[in-house]
FIBATOR-798092 format. One record per residue (C-alpha): x, y, z; residue number from 1. Coordinates in pm, 1 decimal. Layout:
residues N
> X | Y | Z | NUM
...
This chain:
residues 157
> 2326.3 | -1471.0 | -2332.4 | 1
> 1974.8 | -1549.2 | -2247.8 | 2
> 2063.7 | -1638.0 | -1891.7 | 3
> 2239.3 | -1310.1 | -1847.0 | 4
> 1904.3 | -1146.4 | -1918.3 | 5
> 1727.0 | -1379.0 | -1658.4 | 6
> 1978.5 | -1285.7 | -1401.5 | 7
> 1946.8 | -915.7 | -1474.3 | 8
> 1579.4 | -932.4 | -1444.6 | 9
> 1614.4 | -1134.2 | -1111.7 | 10
> 1859.1 | -843.6 | -977.8 | 11
> 1571.5 | -614.3 | -1046.9 | 12
> 1301.7 | -830.4 | -876.5 | 13
> 1555.1 | -886.5 | -578.4 | 14
> 1623.0 | -486.2 | -549.2 | 15
> 1239.5 | -468.9 | -532.4 | 16
> 1205.2 | -716.3 | -282.1 | 17
> 1479.3 | -586.0 | -66.9 | 18
> 1312.4 | -229.3 | -47.2 | 19
> 964.0 | -407.4 | 37.0 | 20
> 1126.2 | -610.4 | 311.8 | 21
> 1297.2 | -303.3 | 443.2 | 22
> 941.6 | -139.3 | 449.2 | 23
> 808.5 | -446.2 | 624.7 | 24
> 1087.8 | -440.4 | 879.4 | 25
> 1021.1 | -68.9 | 950.4 | 26
> 659.1 | -145.7 | 1016.9 | 27
> 751.4 | -441.5 | 1237.9 | 28
> 969.3 | -192.5 | 1428.5 | 29
> 668.0 | 53.6 | 1460.4 | 30
> 442.8 | -241.1 | 1579.3 | 31
> 714.6 | -329.6 | 1842.6 | 32
> 730.9 | 37.4 | 1974.1 | 33
> 365.7 | 81.0 | 2019.8 | 34
> 335.0 | -264.0 | 2180.4 | 35
> 322.0 | -141.2 | 2538.4 | 36
> 48.9 | 104.4 | 2451.1 | 37
> -158.2 | -168.1 | 2263.9 | 38
> -113.6 | -387.8 | 2586.6 | 39
> -237.9 | -115.2 | 2809.1 | 40
> -545.3 | -52.5 | 2599.3 | 41
> -641.7 | -390.4 | 2600.8 | 42
> -775.7 | -327.7 | 2971.6 | 43
> -1024.9 | -72.3 | 2863.0 | 44
> -1304.5 | -256.7 | 2694.7 | 45
> -1383.1 | 0.7 | 2446.5 | 46
> -1031.8 | 11.4 | 2317.4 | 47
> -966.3 | -364.4 | 2315.2 | 48
> -989.5 | -368.6 | 1943.5 | 49
> -670.0 | -152.2 | 1911.3 | 50
> -471.0 | -446.0 | 2093.2 | 51
> -608.7 | -711.1 | 1846.4 | 52
> -528.6 | -483.4 | 1569.6 | 53
> -182.4 | -436.4 | 1691.4 | 54
> -152.4 | -818.8 | 1746.8 | 55
> -266.3 | -912.5 | 1405.8 | 56
> -30.4 | -645.5 | 1243.7 | 57
> 274.6 | -765.7 | 1476.1 | 58
> 230.1 | -1131.6 | 1381.2 | 59
> 173.3 | -1066.2 | 1037.0 | 60
> 491.9 | -866.6 | 984.7 | 61
> 680.8 | -1103.8 | 1213.9 | 62
> 591.4 | -1414.8 | 971.9 | 63
> 677.6 | -1215.5 | 653.0 | 64
> 1032.9 | -1312.3 | 631.3 | 65
> 940.7 | -1687.1 | 667.5 | 66
> 703.2 | -1683.9 | 389.0 | 67
> 943.0 | -1491.2 | 172.3 | 68
> 1242.9 | -1707.2 | 238.4 | 69
> 1035.8 | -2034.8 | 158.3 | 70
> 933.6 | -1871.5 | -172.3 | 71
> 1272.2 | -1787.8 | -244.5 | 72
> 1412.3 | -2124.2 | -148.7 | 73
> 1175.6 | -2263.8 | -419.6 | 74
> 1246.1 | -1999.2 | -678.5 | 75
> 1623.1 | -1955.2 | -684.1 | 76
> 1719.5 | -2315.3 | -768.8 | 77
> 1460.3 | -2322.0 | -1072.4 | 78
> 1587.7 | -1977.6 | -1193.8 | 79
> 1957.3 | -2125.4 | -1192.9 | 80
> 1873.8 | -2279.8 | -1546.0 | 81
> 1926.2 | -2641.3 | -1490.9 | 82
> 1566.6 | -2715.6 | -1595.7 | 83
> 1599.8 | -2515.9 | -1916.6 | 84
> 1560.1 | -2153.3 | -2028.8 | 85
> 1187.4 | -2143.4 | -2041.3 | 86
> 1143.5 | -2275.7 | -1695.3 | 87
> 1423.0 | -2049.5 | -1553.3 | 88
> 1252.4 | -1747.9 | -1693.7 | 89
> 910.7 | -1804.5 | -1624.3 | 90
> 945.7 | -1982.8 | -1261.5 | 91
> 1237.2 | -1753.1 | -1158.2 | 92
> 1056.4 | -1422.0 | -1216.8 | 93
> 739.1 | -1584.9 | -1094.0 | 94
> 898.6 | -1679.6 | -768.0 | 95
> 1055.8 | -1347.6 | -708.2 | 96
> 722.3 | -1170.9 | -787.6 | 97
> 545.8 | -1422.7 | -547.4 | 98
> 804.2 | -1336.5 | -264.4 | 99
> 726.9 | -962.8 | -335.7 | 100
> 383.1 | -1017.3 | -300.9 | 101
> 407.5 | -1221.5 | 14.3 | 102
> 551.8 | -926.0 | 205.6 | 103
> 272.5 | -802.7 | 413.0 | 104
> 28.1 | -1065.8 | 315.0 | 105
> -68.5 | -1150.3 | 674.3 | 106
> -78.3 | -815.3 | 817.1 | 107
> -416.1 | -674.9 | 940.5 | 108
> -387.4 | -333.8 | 768.2 | 109
> -386.6 | -484.0 | 426.1 | 110
> -726.5 | -627.4 | 465.5 | 111
> -894.6 | -396.5 | 709.3 | 112
> -1119.6 | -104.9 | 630.2 | 113
> -904.4 | 119.6 | 843.8 | 114
> -830.8 | 153.4 | 1227.5 | 115
> -1151.2 | 298.2 | 1304.5 | 116
> -1365.4 | -25.9 | 1180.4 | 117
> -1480.9 | -129.0 | 1498.6 | 118
> -1618.5 | 232.9 | 1612.4 | 119
> -1756.4 | 264.8 | 1261.5 | 120
> -1948.3 | -52.6 | 1315.1 | 121
> -2121.3 | 76.1 | 1639.5 | 122
> -2215.9 | 376.8 | 1459.3 | 123
> -2392.7 | 198.9 | 1177.9 | 124
> -2561.7 | -56.3 | 1405.2 | 125
> -2680.3 | 244.0 | 1596.9 | 126
> -2815.0 | 408.2 | 1266.9 | 127
> -2991.0 | 89.7 | 1177.0 | 128
> -3154.7 | 81.6 | 1507.2 | 129
> -3255.0 | 440.0 | 1465.9 | 130
> -3450.2 | 367.6 | 1142.7 | 131
> -3602.0 | 56.9 | 1289.0 | 132
> -3744.3 | 224.5 | 1621.8 | 133
> -3882.6 | 543.5 | 1756.6 | 134
> -3647.2 | 739.3 | 1971.8 | 135
> -3803.4 | 611.5 | 2317.9 | 136
> -3776.1 | 256.7 | 2203.9 | 137
> -3422.3 | 311.5 | 2091.6 | 138
> -3320.8 | 464.7 | 2419.9 | 139
> -3475.1 | 179.1 | 2604.7 | 140
> -3301.2 | -79.4 | 2401.6 | 141
> -2957.4 | 99.6 | 2433.8 | 142
> -2993.2 | 125.0 | 2805.8 | 143
> -3074.6 | -253.9 | 2817.8 | 144
> -2781.7 | -340.6 | 2604.7 | 145
> -2550.0 | -143.1 | 2832.4 | 146
> -2670.7 | -307.7 | 3139.1 | 147
> -2613.0 | -625.9 | 2968.0 | 148
> -2277.4 | -537.3 | 2868.9 | 149
> -2163.7 | -412.4 | 3205.7 | 150
> -2278.8 | -713.9 | 3389.5 | 151
> -2092.6 | -949.5 | 3150.6 | 152
> -1763.8 | -716.0 | 3142.8 | 153
> -1746.8 | -606.7 | 3499.3 | 154
> -1905.7 | -897.3 | 3691.6 | 155
> -2217.7 | -691.0 | 3823.3 | 156
> -2504.6 | -872.8 | 3915.7 | 157
């Protein structure tokens, strides 16, 4: 009877994991669909961050099934009950919960402050410069930075 309760709990956690994996698969498909656009945006220096965001997202969602499979490969034999009821209950449920938590662990969207983080960072940097300098000094510094950037990015001498 106690093992029946464990297996019912594992079925519950398994259904949760299945729904979360379906969500991850959907996000992977969306990332694959927008792949050509992200690769085109890589050619534009101001939108290069979109490509890196897409790449981190794509690789993160592609590695999710491997992590979940490894976690379940460890959790299911322990949950079978060969090592006793307490081990089966604790480690079986913990393994299913860990597999659930691993879905999306490596994706960039979970850790980032949003899609506009690079653009927001530039605005914050400009605001810091505005506080530190007068307007004329700031304009001269921005012009010098743009000249250096264009030399490095476009090969101008």
